[in-house]
C-alpha positions as CSV (number, residue, x, y, z in Angstrom):
1,M,38.1,26.8,34.8
2,S,38.7,28.6,38.1
3,S,41.8,30.8,38.6
4,S,43.1,28.3,41.1
5,N,42.9,25.5,38.6
6,Y,44.6,27.6,36.0
7,R,47.4,28.3,38.5
8,Q,47.8,24.5,39.0
9,L,48.1,24.1,35.3
10,L,50.9,26.7,35.2
11,L,52.7,24.8,38.0
12,D,52.4,21.7,35.8
13,I,54.1,23.6,32.9
14,H,57.1,24.3,35.1
15,R,57.2,21.1,37.1
16,P,60.5,19.4,36.3
17,Q,60.5,15.9,34.8
18,T,62.3,13.3,36.8
19,P,65.6,13.0,34.8
20,T,66.4,9.6,33.4
21,L,68.5,8.4,30.5
22,D,65.4,7.0,28.8
23,N,63.4,10.3,28.8
24,F,66.2,12.3,27.3
25,V,65.6,12.8,23.6
26,A,69.0,11.9,22.2
27,G,68.7,13.4,18.7
28,S,72.2,13.4,17.3
29,N,73.7,12.5,20.7
30,L,73.5,8.7,20.4
31,E,77.3,8.2,21.0
32,L,77.1,10.4,24.1
33,M,74.2,8.4,25.5
34,Q,76.1,5.1,25.0
35,G,79.1,6.6,26.9
36,L,76.9,7.7,29.7
37,R,75.2,4.3,30.1
38,A,78.6,2.7,30.2
39,L,79.8,5.2,32.8
40,A,76.9,4.2,35.1
41,A,78.2,0.6,35.2
42,P,79.5,-0.4,38.7
43,T,83.0,-1.2,37.4
44,S,83.5,1.8,35.1
45,T,86.6,3.9,35.8
46,E,86.1,6.2,32.7
47,T,86.4,10.0,32.9
48,L,83.9,11.9,30.8
49,Y,83.4,15.6,30.2
50,L,80.3,17.0,28.4
51,W,79.6,20.5,27.5
52,G,77.1,22.8,25.9
53,P,75.1,26.0,26.6
54,A,72.6,26.5,29.3
55,G,69.3,24.6,28.5
56,C,71.0,21.9,26.4
57,G,70.3,19.2,29.0
58,K,73.6,18.8,30.9
59,T,72.1,18.8,34.3
60,H,69.3,16.4,33.2
61,L,72.0,14.0,32.0
62,L,74.1,14.3,35.1
63,R,71.2,13.6,37.4
64,A,70.0,10.8,35.1
65,V,73.4,9.1,35.3
66,A,73.5,9.5,39.1
67,T,70.1,7.8,39.4
68,A,71.1,5.0,37.1
69,A,74.5,4.4,38.9
70,A,73.2,4.8,42.5
71,E,71.7,1.3,42.4
72,K,75.1,-0.3,41.7
73,R,77.8,1.9,43.2
74,P,78.4,5.0,45.5
75,V,77.6,8.3,43.7
76,Y,78.7,11.8,44.8
77,I,77.1,14.6,42.7
78,T,77.7,18.3,43.3
79,Q,77.9,21.7,41.6
80,A,81.3,23.1,41.1
81,A,80.5,26.2,43.0
82,T,79.9,24.2,46.2
83,V,83.2,22.2,46.0
84,G,85.6,23.0,48.8
85,E,89.2,22.3,49.4
86,R,88.7,18.5,49.3
87,L,86.5,16.0,47.5
88,D,86.4,13.1,49.9
89,V,84.7,10.2,48.2
90,P,85.1,6.4,49.0
91,P,86.7,4.0,46.5
92,G,84.6,2.9,43.7
93,T,82.5,6.1,43.6
94,L,81.1,7.8,40.6
95,L,82.0,11.5,41.1
96,I,79.8,14.0,39.2
97,V,80.6,17.7,39.1
98,D,78.4,20.2,37.2
99,D,79.4,23.7,35.9
100,L,83.2,23.3,35.9
101,E,83.5,27.0,34.9
102,Q,82.5,27.9,38.4
103,L,85.3,26.1,40.2
104,S,87.2,28.2,42.7
105,A,90.9,28.1,43.0
106,E,90.6,25.7,46.0
107,A,88.1,23.6,44.2
108,Q,90.4,23.3,41.1
109,V,93.0,21.8,43.4
110,A,90.4,19.4,44.9
111,L,89.3,18.2,41.5
112,F,92.9,17.7,40.3
113,R,93.5,15.5,43.4
114,A,90.4,13.5,42.5
115,F,91.9,12.9,39.0
116,I,95.1,11.7,40.7
117,A,93.1,9.3,43.0
118,A,90.8,8.0,40.2
119,R,92.9,5.0,39.2
120,P,94.0,3.7,42.6
121,D,90.6,4.3,44.1
122,R,88.7,3.0,41.0
123,L,86.8,6.3,40.6
124,A,84.7,7.3,37.6
125,L,84.3,11.0,36.9
126,L,81.5,12.7,35.0
127,L,82.1,16.5,34.6
128,S,80.3,19.2,32.7
129,G,80.7,22.8,31.6
130,T,79.5,25.3,29.1
131,T,82.7,25.3,27.1
132,P,85.3,22.8,25.7
133,P,88.2,22.2,28.1
134,L,90.5,24.6,26.3
135,E,88.2,27.5,27.0
136,L,87.5,26.7,30.7
137,A,88.3,29.7,32.9
138,L,90.9,28.0,35.1
139,S,93.7,29.5,37.1
140,K,97.0,29.9,35.3
141,E,98.5,27.5,37.9
142,R,96.0,24.9,37.0
143,E,96.9,24.0,33.4
144,D,97.5,20.5,34.8
145,L,93.8,20.3,35.6
146,R,92.9,21.5,32.1
147,T,95.2,18.8,30.7
148,R,93.4,16.2,32.8
149,V,90.0,17.4,31.7
150,G,91.2,17.4,28.1
151,Q,92.2,13.7,28.4
152,C,88.6,12.8,29.3
153,L,86.1,11.4,26.8
154,I,84.7,14.7,25.6
155,Y,81.2,15.3,24.1
156,E,79.5,18.4,23.0
157,I,75.7,18.1,23.5
158,K,74.3,18.7,20.1
159,P,71.0,20.7,20.3
160,L,67.8,19.1,18.9
161,T,66.6,20.5,15.6
162,D,63.1,21.8,15.4
163,E,62.1,18.7,13.4
164,E,63.4,16.5,16.2
165,K,61.5,18.5,18.9
166,A,58.3,18.3,16.8
167,A,58.7,14.5,16.5
168,A,59.3,14.3,20.3
169,L,56.2,16.3,21.0
170,Q,54.0,14.2,18.7
171,Q,55.4,11.0,20.2
172,H,54.7,12.3,23.7
173,A,51.1,13.2,22.7
174,D,50.6,9.8,21.0
175,G,51.7,8.1,24.2
176,K,48.9,10.0,26.1
177,G,46.3,9.2,23.5
178,M,46.2,12.9,22.7
179,K,45.6,14.3,19.2
180,L,48.1,17.1,18.7
181,D,47.6,19.2,15.6
182,D,50.7,20.3,13.8
183,T,49.7,23.9,14.1
184,I,49.9,23.6,17.9
185,V,53.4,22.0,17.6
186,Q,54.6,24.8,15.3
187,Y,53.1,27.5,17.6
188,L,54.9,26.0,20.6
189,L,58.2,25.9,18.7
190,R,57.8,29.6,17.8
191,H,56.4,31.0,21.0
192,G,57.1,28.5,23.8
193,R,60.2,28.0,25.9
194,R,62.9,26.4,23.7
195,D,64.0,23.6,26.1
196,L,62.2,20.2,25.5
197,P,61.1,19.5,29.1
198,S,59.2,22.8,29.1
199,L,57.6,22.1,25.7
200,L,56.5,18.6,26.9
201,A,55.1,20.0,30.2
202,T,53.1,22.6,28.2
203,V,51.6,19.7,26.1
204,D,50.7,18.0,29.4
205,A,49.0,21.1,30.7
206,L,47.1,21.5,27.4
207,D,45.9,18.0,27.7
208,Q,44.8,18.5,31.3
209,A,43.0,21.7,30.5
210,S,41.2,20.0,27.6
211,L,40.0,17.2,29.8
212,E,38.9,19.5,32.6
213,L,37.1,22.0,30.4
214,K,35.8,19.4,28.0
215,R,37.2,21.4,25.2
216,P,39.3,20.1,22.3
217,A,43.1,20.7,22.6
218,T,43.1,23.6,20.1
219,L,45.4,26.5,19.4
220,P,43.1,29.0,21.1
221,L,43.2,27.0,24.4
222,L,46.9,26.7,24.2
223,R,47.1,30.5,23.8
224,E,44.9,31.0,26.9
225,I,47.2,28.8,29.0
226,M,50.4,30.5,27.7
227,Q,49.0,34.0,28.1
228,L,48.0,33.4,31.6
229,N,51.4,32.0,32.3
230,V,52.9,35.3,31.0
231,E,50.5,37.4,33.2
232,T,51.4,35.5,36.4
233,Q,55.2,35.6,36.0
């Protein structure tokens, strides 16, 4: 395979998957997924806060809900760091704010006002952060906002176990008609990036390399792809 083709494979490894609620592997998060599907409904006025460390899938879920809801109602999605002094959204909107720990003092006021407006304007709120509400780094003057966030439906995103990741990888390979040996799965779990989208993308790149090179999808071929990835970073 030429170096240019290998580079394309490496791009494939890191190409983000289009986020949907269906392609998120729920694992132990079934109740959360039910809550998110309900939140996407056009008449929902729920407020929901989900939290977990970087790489657990928060942004995937927020974007997936935004996509699901956009067909039925106005959606406003933003990162906390970009929120200004006001959050002007029309009635009936699903307001989504990611990374609440990055809210500035002005943005904290804006979000509190959005909470106040939620009931009369029939807003639904979906918020996320890296910590539970009690640990959010908010201004001392904004304990009222902490109280509002604490009154949301609150879900911690529970990480997938290695067994759940392995099952997801095998299911993904089966759907492609690809034979994925368990030694490859275990190698990926030990040496690959830990987030599931990256693991799935690596399987896709391995499958593509196998087809183009007319070589079986073996552990040595996977090592070649992953090693070249390291060298080009």
